[in-house]
N, C-alpha and C positions, 0 to 999 in steps of 0.2 A: 444475646449481646447486650451489655449494659450501656446506657448512654454515656458518652464521653464529654458532651458539652450541652448543658441545658436539657432540652427535651429531644435532642437528636442523637442518632448513633454515630454520626460523623458530619463534619462540615461539608464534605464532598463524597458523593456516592458515584463511582465509576461503573457503568454497566458495560461489561465486555473486557476481558483480561488478555486481549491480544497485544501486539507491540504498541499500537497507538494508545490503547487503554492504559497500559502500564506506564507509557511515557506521560500521559496525562496525570496519572496517580503520582508519579515522581515529581512532576512540575508542582502539583498541589502541595506535596509534603515539603518541597524546597521553599514554598511560599509560607510555610508554617501552619498549614491546615491539616486537620485529621481526615483520613481517607479510608474508605472501604471499597474494595473491588468485588463486584459480583460477576462470577464466571463459573459455569457449571462443569466445564471440561478440565480434567487434570492436565497440567502443563508439563513440558512445552508442547504446544499444539502445532502440528504440521499442516500446511495448506499450500495450494498452488500459488507460487510466488516466483518472480524473476530472480530475487535474492541478490541483486546488484545494488550496493549502497554507493551513491555518488559522493564526491568530496564534501559537499554541503551537508549531506545526511550524516556523514561521519562526524563532522564538526558539531552538529546538533546533538548527537548522541554523547560526544565527549563532554559537552556542557552539562548533560544530565548525569555524568559520572559513569557512563557505560562504554565499554571498549571490547566488543565481541571479536573472537578470533575468526580469521578467514583468509582469503587469498587476495593479494594485491591486484587492483584494477587501475590501469594507467590511462584508459580511454575507451572509445567506442569505435567499432568498425561496422559499416554496412556492406553486405555482400549480396550480389545479385548475378548469378551465372559467373562469367569471367571477370566481372567488374567488382572492384573492392576499393572502398574509400575509408581511410582511417583518420581519426583525430585524437591526439593525446591531450589530457587535461593540462591546462596551464597553471592552475592554482591548487595543486596538491593531487593526491591519489584517492581512489575509492577502494572498496573492498567487497569481494564476493563472500557472502555470509549465509550459511544455512539458516533458514527461518527458525528452526528449532534452537539453534545456537543463539541467535539474536533474542528469541523469546526467553530463553533461560537466563541470559545476561540481564535483561530488563527485570525479570522476576526477582533475581537475587538483589539487584539494586533497590527495588521497591520494598522488599522485605527488610533489608538493612535499614531503610529509612522509617520503618514502622507502619507501612501500608498493611492493612488487614484484608486478607482474602477470604471471601465467603463462597463456598461451592453451591451456588444457587442460580437458577434461571429466572430472568425477569419475565413475569407473566401479567403484571398489572402496574399501572402508574397512576397515582392520585396526588394532586398538589393543592396547596392552599397558599395564603399570603405569606407564610413564614417558612414553608418547607415542602418537601416532596417525599412521598412514601412509595417505595417499590418493594412489593412482596413483604411487607412488615418492617422493613428497614427505613428509617426516616433520616433525611439529610437536608441541609440547607439548600444544596444545589446538586443536580444530577448532570453528569457528563455521559451522554449515550455514545459509546464507542463500540457498538455491537455489530459493526461490519456492513458489508455490501447489502444484505437483506435485513437490515435492522428491524427487529420487532418493536423497539421503542419508537422508532420513526413511524412505523405503521400504526401503533396504538395512539400516537398523538395526532394522526391525520396529516403528517407533513410530507407524504409521498406525492409526487406529481403524477399526472394521469398516465395510464398505461399506454402501450403502443396501440395506435389506431388499427382496428380490425380490417383486414383486407389490404393493408398497405405493405410495401416491401419490408421484409424482416432484415434490418441492418444490424441487429444485435450481434455482439461479439462475445466470445468465450475464451477462457484460458485453460491450458493443460500444462502439467509439468511432471518431468521424471528426471531422476538423477542417474548418472552412469559412472561406473568405476573405471576411470581412465585418467591418466595424468593430464592436466591442463596443457595445452599447446601454445599458450600465450598469456598476456596480461591485459587483454582487451575483452570487453563484452562484444560478442559478435551478433549482429542482427542479420539473419539470412532470410531473403525474400523469396518465398515460394509463390506460385501463381495466385493462391487465394489466402495465404496465411504467412505469418512471420514466425521464425524460430529464433529465440534468444538463448545464446549460449553463454553461461556464466561460470567461470572456475570458482569453486567454493572451498577447495581444500587441496592438499598435496596429490590426492588420487581420486578426486571427485569433481565432476562437472554437472551442472544443472542445465537442462534444456526445457525452456518454456515455449509453448506454441500458442499464438493468438490468432483466432480466425472466426468465421461464422459458425452457426449451429451445425452440429454433426462433423466438425473438423476432427480428423483422426491424427494423432501424433505420429504414428508409424508411417502412415501414408504421406504426411507432410515431409518427414525426413527422407522418404524414398524419392520425393520430388526435388531433393537438394543433394545431388550426388557428392559434392565436395564434403558436406557435413556428414553424410552417411558413411563416407569412407573413413573419416576421422573416428566415427563411433563403431566401426565394424569390429565385431568381436568383443566389445565392451559389455560387461555384465550390468544389467539394470540394478540400481540400488533403491529398492522400494517400488511401490505401485505408481501408476499414473494418477495424478490428482487433478481435479478440475474445479473451475469457478466460473460463475456467470449467471445470467447475462451481466456484462460489465457495466454498461451505462445505467446509472441510477440518478434520478432527478428529484429535487426537493422543492417544496413551495416556500420553505423558510428553514433556517438553521436553529431557531429558538422557539420555545413554547413555554412562557413563564420562566420557571427556574430550571428548565431542562435545556441543555445545549447539545446539539449534534456535533460530533467530532469525527474526523477521519472518513472512511468510506461511508459511514452512516449518514454523513452530511451531504452526500452526493458524489458521483464518480463519473468520469468520462471514459477512460480506457487506460490499459496498462502499457500502451505502445511506447510512451516516453519514459517509463520506469520511474516516475516521480511520486508514486503514491505515498511512500513512507516519508519522504521529505515534506510533502504538503501536509500529511497527517501530523507530523511533529510540530510544524508551524501552527497548525490549528490547535493542537493541545496547549501550546504556550499561550496562544491568543485567548483560548477559552478560560484558562485559569486567571489571566490578567483581566478578564471582563465578566467575572461571575455575577456581579451586581449590575451589569450594563449590557443587556441583551442587544440593544441597538448597536452598541460599540463592538460587540462580537460579530454581528452581521457585517459591519464595515471591515473589521479586521479579517474576517473569513474571505470576503471578496478580494481584499488586497493580497492575501496569502495564496489564493487560488487563481487569480486572474490570468497570469502568464500560462499556468498549467492548462487552464480551460481553453484558452485561445489557441495555444500551440497544439495541444493534443487533439482538439476538435478539428483543426485544419489538417493535421496528418491523417487522422482517421477518415475524414472526408475523401482525401486523396487515395488512401489505401483501399477504400471500398468503392472506387470509381474506375472508369476506364483508364485514368491516368496512373493507376497503380504501378504498371510496368515501367514507368519512367522515373520512379522515385530514386532508385539507386543510380541510374545514369545521370540524373540531374545533380545528385549529390557529388558524383565524381567530376562532373563538369564545373560545378561551383563549390570547390572545397572550402572556400572562405565562408560561404553561407552555411555549409554543413558544420564547419567548426564553430560558428557562432551559435548554432542551435545546440550543439553538444555542450558548449560552455554555459549556456543558459540552463540546461538540464543539470549541470554539475554544481550549480551554486548552492 
């Protein structure tokens, strides 16, 4: 590839061509910068994902010029045994969207804007005062959007310490499978099993996604068997594709910047998928990163602002979900519907 500006191949090199990486590439192009995306996998890439886009997430995608097809989502329901509490969004609707559909829509928009995709894996990062070199490609800035287990984060030494040996293992993992069945509503349903949650998201006229979050060795089929009402809904439904997994979900970082490299999305740290805010937060980080390419300290501050509510709320819910108080979460939500609604509206922003 021949340099497009001075001695660099691009103004911005995005490592990782998933949804957040492509959103960061689009942000950079809309800012007038030349962009190369480094991604070894041919797209669209399917991964374990809840696939529910909240109203605020849809608004952020619309600003980027992306409008993926999917199924209308009007709110969220928590279900625990005979108890059910619902809240419908007050400020618009969300959308259940297959991850592959979202990925393809973002890739089309990025290509239309002139983003260059290079099918290559990042195996080395070297930087100096004027740029960064990743596997022979030189850019003025690098946005590391390479996911939950980010190789760039590890190469830069930005990972926080591992779990203390001998302590309780509170790490959580995610599983997801689609079922060929007509959606039975327009809400994301969160079903609470004894040790895991099952998230049901309609993503098309005849397709429903079920994502399960729980501790190590959580089994999707066993979790569904512990949820009779949901199991009845899915009885006889043909699985559409394999079970996909992700985790451990919690990832901590010591910093979000190292010189001219900025960590964005899951690569910058992650708490849990329980609140379904991952993409919304990732899109906000992508916008903040492009706005602060020459101001690492400014990006750190913007990252903290963009993630503060997510980190506090999600950490609190995960603490409750992994404690003896777990069984009281749905009854409490049903008893205090106003509080439950306020939480849902915060997630929907």
